[in-house]
C-alpha positions, 0 to 999 in steps of 0.5 A, spaced: 479 026 132 475 032 134 479 038 138 476 043 143 480 050 143 479 055 148 479 063 146 484 066 150 480 072 150 473 070 152 475 063 155 470 061 150 471 053 147 470 052 140 469 045 137 474 043 131 470 037 128 474 035 122 470 029 121 465 034 118 471 037 113 469 040 106 474 042 101 474 050 100 470 049 093 464 046 097 464 053 101 462 057 095 455 059 093 452 063 087 451 070 088 443 072 088 441 076 082 443 083 083 437 088 084 436 094 079 441 100 080 436 105 077 432 103 083 437 103 088 437 109 093 445 109 094 446 110 086 448 116 084 442 120 081 438 117 087 441 122 092 434 125 093 431 118 096 436 118 102 437 123 108 442 129 106 449 127 107 453 128 113 460 128 109 462 126 102 468 125 098 467 129 091 469 131 085 471 138 085 465 143 083 460 138 085 454 140 090 452 136 096 447 131 095 448 131 088 452 126 083 460 126 083 461 123 090 466 117 091 464 116 098 458 118 102 456 118 109 448 119 110 444 117 116 440 111 116 433 112 114 431 107 119 436 107 125 436 102 130 437 108 135 436 115 134 440 121 135 435 126 138 433 126 145 436 125 152 439 119 155 435 117 161 436 111 165 430 108 169 428 102 172 421 098 173 422 093 179 427 088 177 428 091 170 432 096 167 431 101 161 435 106 157 432 111 152 434 109 145 439 114 144 444 113 139 447 114 132 446 110 126 449 112 119 451 109 112 457 109 109 456 108 101 463 106 099 463 107 092 458 110 086 459 103 083 453 099 084 456 092 082 463 092 086 465 089 092 470 092 097 475 087 095 474 090 088 476 097 090 483 100 089 487 101 095 486 109 095 478 108 095 478 103 101 483 109 104 477 113 103 472 108 107 477 108 112 478 115 113 470 116 113 470 111 119 475 115 123 472 122 122 465 120 123 468 116 130 471 122 132 465 126 131 461 122 134 466 121 140 464 128 142 457 126 144 457 125 151 451 120 151 455 115 147 459 110 150 461 105 144 462 106 136 461 100 132 463 099 125 460 093 121 459 091 114 454 086 112 455 083 105 450 079 102 443 077 104 445 071 108 449 076 112 443 081 113 444 086 108 438 089 105 441 093 099 446 090 095 450 096 093 457 096 097 456 100 104 458 099 111 454 102 117 456 105 124 452 105 130 453 109 136 450 106 143 449 109 150 452 102 153 458 098 151 456 092 147 456 085 151 461 082 146 466 088 147 465 088 155 467 080 155 473 082 150 475 088 155 474 083 161 478 078 158 483 083 156 484 086 163 484 079 167 490 077 162 493 084 163 493 084 171 496 077 171 502 078 166 502 086 165 502 085 158 496 086 152 493 079 151 492 081 143 499 083 143 502 077 145 497 073 141 499 077 135 507 076 136 505 068 137 502 068 130 507 072 127 512 067 130 508 060 128 506 063 122 501 057 121 495 061 121 497 068 118 494 070 111 497 076 110 501 082 113 505 088 111 509 093 116 503 095 120 498 089 120 497 082 120 491 078 118 490 071 121 485 065 122 483 066 129 486 060 133 479 058 136 475 060 130 468 059 131 467 058 123 471 056 117 475 062 115 474 066 121 479 072 119 482 077 124 486 083 122 490 087 127 495 092 128 502 089 130 503 095 134 499 096 140 493 101 139 487 101 143 482 105 139 481 105 132 479 113 131 486 115 134 489 111 128 495 115 124 495 117 117 500 112 115 497 106 118 490 108 114 494 107 108 497 100 110 490 098 113 487 099 106 492 094 103 491 089 108 484 089 108 484 089 100 488 083 100 485 079 106 478 080 103 481 078 096 483 072 098 477 070 101 473 072 095 478 067 091 476 061 095 469 062 097 466 066 091 461 071 092 459 068 099 456 073 104 460 075 110 460 080 116 465 084 119 466 088 125 471 093 128 472 092 135 475 098 139 476 101 146 469 104 149 468 112 149 471 117 151 477 116 147 483 115 152 489 110 152 489 103 155 494 098 155 490 092 156 485 093 149 487 092 142 482 094 136 481 089 131 477 087 125 473 080 125 471 078 118 466 072 119 464 068 112 457 066 113 458 058 113 454 053 116 448 055 121 448 056 128 443 051 131 440 048 137 447 045 140 450 052 139 444 055 142 443 051 148 451 049 150 454 056 147 459 051 143 461 053 136 462 047 131 467 049 126 468 043 121 475 046 118 482 047 122 484 054 122 491 052 120 488 049 113 484 055 112 490 059 112 494 055 108 488 055 103 488 063 103 495 063 102 495 059 096 494 065 091 498 071 089 495 078 090 498 084 086 495 091 088 497 098 085 501 103 088 499 107 094 495 113 094 492 118 100 485 122 099 484 128 102 480 128 108 472 130 108 468 135 111 461 136 113 456 140 108 462 141 103 464 138 096 470 134 096 475 134 091 477 127 089 485 125 090 
């Protein structure tokens, strides 16, 4: 019997139709043929094909915009928004417009062309998370920006045009509608119960444990109760935290471990399937709020959004989130001990940890 589940944050209904259910192996797909590293602009030795780096973790003694880096941040050569210019708002009759001011940066996660994020060691993922944080803090100082979205597109079906592992950071002059909907739902819940809806959700997931995929002292990964897609997985801090850029040092280390374990489990079940992940955090300026809670949403590209979904606003998920979580928990994951890298600085070489 199909079941309708309501997302408690967005009040969005999802149809869980297990009559369409598939075995986990049915969700796997073969990866596309890899492109050639010698032609990849993100590979070491090809730095001249990218804009000058903003920050980088580097081997000691190596020069900016040369090989020797571990994680490298560059401007996007074809940005969706441009950092140059003044923010101007204007209207024409009933229509509103804003100049396309923002920032669009690429975080190249590793010099290794053929590695996926779960293949990296935890300390390498830490470097990536520090890059997320440091670039967010820097851009947050720009009064033109209202939101910083961090995202990762893995695979052609997820929108990636370069297979070399990389993430993106986009600063926008307005708060995205999807985030506004979360903020609105969270505010309504807080006004009624005087508690964070995300904190209550996390507590319930930890008590029920039916949808929990991975956890450590500070983070939990779980299948969303009203999952839009099979294996839609969220990672959230167990402690209340509204803004990712304000994350503390120890929390970065534990997030690296949780993210690695979660993506590794997904890769074991789904193979090389494409996925997106997005990091939702509180808008700018950076300040504390009791009602919102930052989190990462991982969305494997399974199925297609078709006419019914576009026309009705419903999503149809052929797999119970509880079944997805049980499948993902069925693997033993072993990771090496923790290590924390030094923080990067703009325009200088960085020694590796």
